[in-house]
N, C-alpha and C positions, 0 to 999 in steps of 0.2 A: 504494500500500500504506500503510495506516495503522499508525503505531507507537503502540499502545495497551498500557499495562501493566496497567491495571485497567478492567474493564467497569463502568460506572457504573450505579447504580440502587439502589433500596432493597430489601433482601432481605425476603422474606416472613417471617412468624413462624417461628422455628426454622430459617430458611433460611440460606444463606451467600452472600457476594458472590464471584462467580467471577472470578478473575484469568486472564489469558491463560496464564500459567505453569501455573496449576492445571488448566486445560483441556488444555493440551499434555501434562501429566503423566498424563493418563488412559490414554494409549496410543493404539492405532489406532482403536478404537471405544468407544462408550459405550452404555448402555441408553437406552431412550426416556424413562424418567423423568428421568435426568440431563440429557439433551438438552433436555427440556421445561423443567427448572428453570433451565438456562442461558439459555434464550430467554424465560423468564418465563411459561411455560405450565404449568398444573397437571397432575398425573398423569393424571387422568381425561380431560381435554381432549387431552393429548398422545397417549394411546392412541386416542381417537376420531379425531383428525386422521390418525394413522398408518393406522388401519384403512380410512379413507375416501380414502387417497392424497393427503391435503391437508397433510401436515406440511411445514414450510418447506424441508426438505432431504430428499434421498433416504433412505428407510428400508429396511434390509435385513432380511428375515424369515428367521431361522435357527431352524427348528423352531417352538417357541412364543415365541421371543424376538424382540423388535424392536430392531435395532441401528442406530446412526447413526455415521458416520465423523467423527472429530475434525477432520480438515481441512475437511470440508464445513461443520461448525458455525463454524469460524474464518472461513471464506470468507463465510458469511452475515453474520457480525458485522463484516465488513470488515477483518479482521486479516491475512488471507493472500489 
């Protein structure tokens, strides 16, 4: 298990740097746009990957929404 307090990387214009604490504070799930931003994937590409079943983590489809679990994102990042 890696003890990482900040996820490194340059934020995009108007973006933010996601810390582990900020990701955990999102609750149990997040929308696909937020998950994409955390992984460095743009909005359009995130939806495209989700629709094609190729997003890096399991995506839950609830009605018209695409949701990703917070623990799954943290696992992909090597935090949990």
